[in-house]
Phi, psi and omega in degrees: 000136179288145177312314181295326180289318178301311177295319173310309174294331171299303178308320183292315176304319190285322181294316177295322188249354182067347172209141171242153175250143175295329179294313181292319178300314180309312179293312190302307194266350174065041179229176181279158173299329177297315176302318177298315181300323177295317187297311189290323177291326176287319179297325185291319178299323180288348186079018180278335179205174179251123178276130176230168178309123179075009178168228181199161180234149183286149175296341188279348193270079183185151187276000168262008182289145173264166188308317193283354173266351187271143180280146184046055178296331178293314173307306180296333179289326190285317181302316183299311188291322172304304180313317180311329185297334182281342185259148175217156182304143181081358177288152163262119191229139173252134185232141174277202171246191182102162193283331178293313176291332180294321180302323174296315187297317175298352178257003180297121176286154185299337183273349184286131186246115184224158158247118188247126172255133178214149173263004179257117174298329182291321182293317180299315179292334178284329186267347194295334178271000184284136194289338192224026174239126180269124188246131174237117174276119176280100188268152175194210180283139175241138177241150176297325180300314171272325179064024176229165173285131187233168168111168183303324183295316176300314182292324177301304181296322176300324181298338188263007177235160179221127183234154176293330193204128168259128176237121179215164175268182171214161171277315188221141180215120191213140178300327181272312196271353180069215182267125188227150175226165181276343196234125177297323178300312179305307183304317177303317178290315172304326178296317183294325178300309191290332175287338180273002189242143167278337176227142178240124176235128181254134177251122187202134174296153187293332178305334177286337183305129174089005180252152178218164183220181203284318189260111190280134174267297182199165159299144173311319181296344179274353170278152172267325184217136174243125177248113176236172174291341183290148164303143186295346179255013174298135176302330180292334185258346183304319181301329175284336178286320181291347174272003171113342180283135167286131185256125173249000000 
């Protein structure tokens, strides 16, 4: 595989998942990790990504990102509009991070009244100026790789709350592998989030369907709702419906 083709595939994976690991890319592309690191360094120098320890982040993964820099913005807006149908005044909502959840936050009307808990500093910043939303950031250690709060204190605080709805993204989603992530700490935090919620909704672009990563969060059937940009009768989403999740 030529370098331009390899780097194009790296950027495509990064756009879909927001984060990539050098070790995973090495296995997928069947090249050495040194080759992947050189590719990531070159792409970072070109301003195509943000290099971090062990991999890279998408440049769209931040609270100052404009819509034109976000991958698949139209699809994420469709998902966000569908997710709005789950919300009503007076709810207690727990939110993860990521660009799809951020797209939802940006649709919140001024008259929507919610109490929102979040592990994402970016989401908290986006919500802080909303006139009718009370925002609680569940704080802990934040890394460039995850951009969410991690650690035992976060898990402890999550154990002390109960919310009506959890809204979160995912790195991988597959009928056999279930919901997966690249980081074990992220899995631990998300498990605690799921325990704190009466209902769990995952927001995901359809390009993540059929992808999986090393760390398992849960089975598809443990979700209450799966929201993609696809219509609910699309053949690509039907296998997930058969596993028990309500499809929006």
